[in-house]
C-alpha positions as CSV (number, residue, x, y, z in Angstrom):
1,M,100.1,-215.3,-15.5
2,D,100.3,-219.0,-15.8
3,D,102.5,-221.4,-13.7
4,T,105.1,-222.0,-16.4
5,A,105.9,-218.3,-16.8
6,T,106.8,-217.8,-13.1
7,P,109.7,-220.4,-12.9
8,T,111.1,-218.9,-16.2
9,L,111.1,-215.5,-14.7
10,D,112.7,-216.8,-11.5
11,V,115.5,-218.4,-13.6
12,I,116.0,-215.2,-15.5
13,H,116.1,-213.2,-12.3
14,L,118.5,-215.7,-10.6
15,T,120.8,-215.6,-13.7
16,A,120.8,-211.8,-13.7
17,D,121.5,-211.6,-10.0
18,I,124.4,-214.2,-10.2
19,V,126.0,-212.5,-13.2
20,A,125.6,-209.1,-11.6
21,A,127.2,-210.2,-8.4
22,F,130.1,-211.8,-10.3
23,I,130.7,-208.7,-12.4
24,S,130.7,-206.5,-9.4
25,N,133.6,-208.4,-7.9
26,N,135.5,-209.4,-11.0
27,S,136.4,-207.8,-14.3
28,L,134.9,-209.4,-17.4
29,P,135.3,-208.2,-21.0
30,A,132.0,-207.2,-22.6
31,S,132.5,-209.8,-25.4
32,E,132.3,-212.6,-22.8
33,L,129.2,-211.3,-21.0
34,P,126.7,-213.1,-23.4
35,T,128.6,-216.4,-23.0
36,M,128.5,-216.1,-19.3
37,L,124.8,-215.3,-19.2
38,I,124.0,-218.3,-21.4
39,S,126.2,-220.7,-19.3
40,V,124.7,-219.5,-16.0
41,H,121.2,-219.7,-17.3
42,A,121.8,-223.2,-18.6
43,A,123.2,-224.3,-15.3
44,I,120.3,-222.9,-13.3
45,S,117.8,-224.4,-15.8
46,V,119.3,-227.8,-15.4
47,L,119.2,-227.5,-11.6
48,A,115.6,-226.2,-11.7
49,N,114.5,-229.2,-13.7
50,G,116.1,-231.6,-11.3
51,S,118.1,-233.4,-14.0
52,S,121.8,-234.2,-13.6
53,A,124.1,-231.9,-15.6
54,T,127.0,-234.4,-15.4
55,A,125.0,-237.2,-17.1
56,S,124.3,-235.2,-20.3
57,A,127.5,-233.1,-20.4
58,E,130.1,-235.8,-19.8
59,P,129.9,-238.6,-22.4
60,E,131.4,-241.9,-21.7
61,P,135.1,-242.0,-22.8
62,E,136.2,-244.4,-25.4
63,K,138.5,-247.3,-24.4
64,A,142.0,-247.0,-25.7
65,T,143.2,-249.2,-28.5
66,P,146.4,-251.2,-28.1
67,S,148.2,-248.9,-30.5
68,Q,147.1,-245.8,-28.5
69,I,148.3,-247.5,-25.3
70,K,151.7,-248.3,-26.9
71,K,152.0,-244.7,-28.2
72,S,151.1,-243.2,-24.8
73,I,154.2,-244.7,-23.2
74,T,157.3,-242.7,-24.2
75,P,160.7,-242.9,-22.5
76,D,160.5,-239.5,-20.9
77,A,156.7,-239.2,-20.3
78,L,153.4,-240.9,-20.2
79,I,150.7,-239.3,-22.3
80,S,147.5,-238.9,-20.3
81,F,144.3,-240.1,-21.9
82,V,142.4,-237.4,-20.0
83,D,144.0,-234.4,-21.6
84,N,146.6,-235.8,-24.0
85,K,149.5,-234.1,-22.3
86,P,152.8,-235.7,-21.2
87,Y,153.5,-236.3,-17.5
88,K,156.5,-238.0,-15.8
89,T,154.1,-239.4,-13.2
90,L,150.3,-239.7,-13.5
91,K,149.5,-239.8,-9.8
92,R,149.2,-236.0,-9.2
93,H,147.6,-235.4,-12.5
94,L,144.9,-238.0,-11.8
95,S,144.3,-236.9,-8.2
96,T,143.6,-233.3,-9.4
97,R,140.8,-234.8,-11.6
98,G,139.4,-236.9,-8.8
99,L,140.7,-240.2,-10.2
100,D,142.9,-242.9,-8.7
101,F,145.0,-245.1,-10.9
102,A,142.7,-248.1,-10.7
103,A,139.7,-246.0,-11.9
104,Y,141.9,-244.5,-14.7
105,R,142.8,-248.0,-15.9
106,A,139.2,-249.1,-15.8
107,R,137.9,-246.0,-17.5
108,Y,140.3,-246.3,-20.5
109,G,140.6,-250.1,-20.6
110,L,144.3,-250.1,-19.8
111,P,146.1,-253.3,-18.9
112,S,147.1,-254.1,-15.3
113,D,150.8,-253.7,-16.1
114,Y,150.4,-250.1,-17.5
115,P,153.1,-248.0,-15.8
116,T,152.3,-245.1,-13.5
117,V,155.7,-243.4,-14.0
118,A,157.7,-242.7,-17.2
119,P,160.5,-245.3,-17.7
120,N,163.4,-242.9,-17.8
121,Y,162.1,-241.1,-14.6
122,S,161.8,-244.4,-12.9
123,A,165.3,-245.5,-13.9
124,A,166.8,-242.1,-12.7
125,R,165.0,-242.5,-9.3
126,S,166.2,-246.1,-9.0
127,A,169.8,-245.1,-9.7
128,L,169.6,-242.3,-7.1
129,A,168.3,-244.7,-4.5
130,K,171.0,-247.3,-5.2
131,S,173.7,-244.6,-5.0
132,L,172.4,-243.6,-1.6
133,G,172.5,-247.3,-0.5
134,L,168.8,-247.7,-0.1
135,G,167.0,-251.0,-0.6
136,Q,169.9,-253.2,0.6
137,G,167.9,-254.5,3.6
138,G,169.4,-256.2,6.6
139,A,172.4,-257.8,5.0
140,R,174.3,-254.5,4.4
141,A,173.1,-253.0,7.6
142,A,174.3,-256.0,9.6
143,S,177.8,-256.0,7.9
144,K,178.1,-252.3,8.8
145,A,177.2,-252.9,12.4
146,T,179.8,-255.6,12.9
147,A,182.4,-253.5,11.1
148,S,181.7,-250.5,13.4
149,D,181.8,-252.7,16.5
150,A,185.3,-253.9,15.6
151,T,186.6,-250.4,14.9
152,D,185.1,-249.0,18.2
153,A,187.2,-251.4,20.3
154,D,190.5,-250.2,18.6
155,K,189.8,-246.5,19.2
156,P,190.9,-244.8,22.4
157,K,188.1,-243.6,24.6
158,R,187.3,-239.9,24.5
159,G,187.0,-237.7,27.5
160,R,188.7,-237.3,30.8
161,P,190.3,-240.4,32.4
162,A,188.7,-241.9,35.4
163,K,189.9,-240.8,38.9
164,T,192.2,-243.2,40.6
165,A,192.0,-243.9,44.3
166,V,194.9,-242.3,46.3
């Protein structure tokens, strides 16, 4: 045997061992078995050759055009450029794919004022915060404190009266 046949046999044996181990622990339809064998063999071959699988498998995404950017912002959702699905907020969606918002903007050429949250969702959260009195800062808190001090002096004290000396 020559040296090139041995690595090929090793890749085939590794592929067979991995697929057999997977099938012994999981159910797999017979129609999907060839697809799984091919994908596992390809992955092992790429690793055996030492080349990067991500460099060839993942092409550089195209930058979004201004019209695509405008269409991606709807009142109720933002359309993701990653999977073209609508989301109220992109933070969780991007974090599951290993991106932060700055990397997402750079990857698709989005402007710095591109929203992270859908406009209607943002307005609803803002209205809720205002109804709860959040965001008023020290001015409203100070006026409440002076009003409560004035009302405390007018109220009778609670509890048992103090003992008097006899």
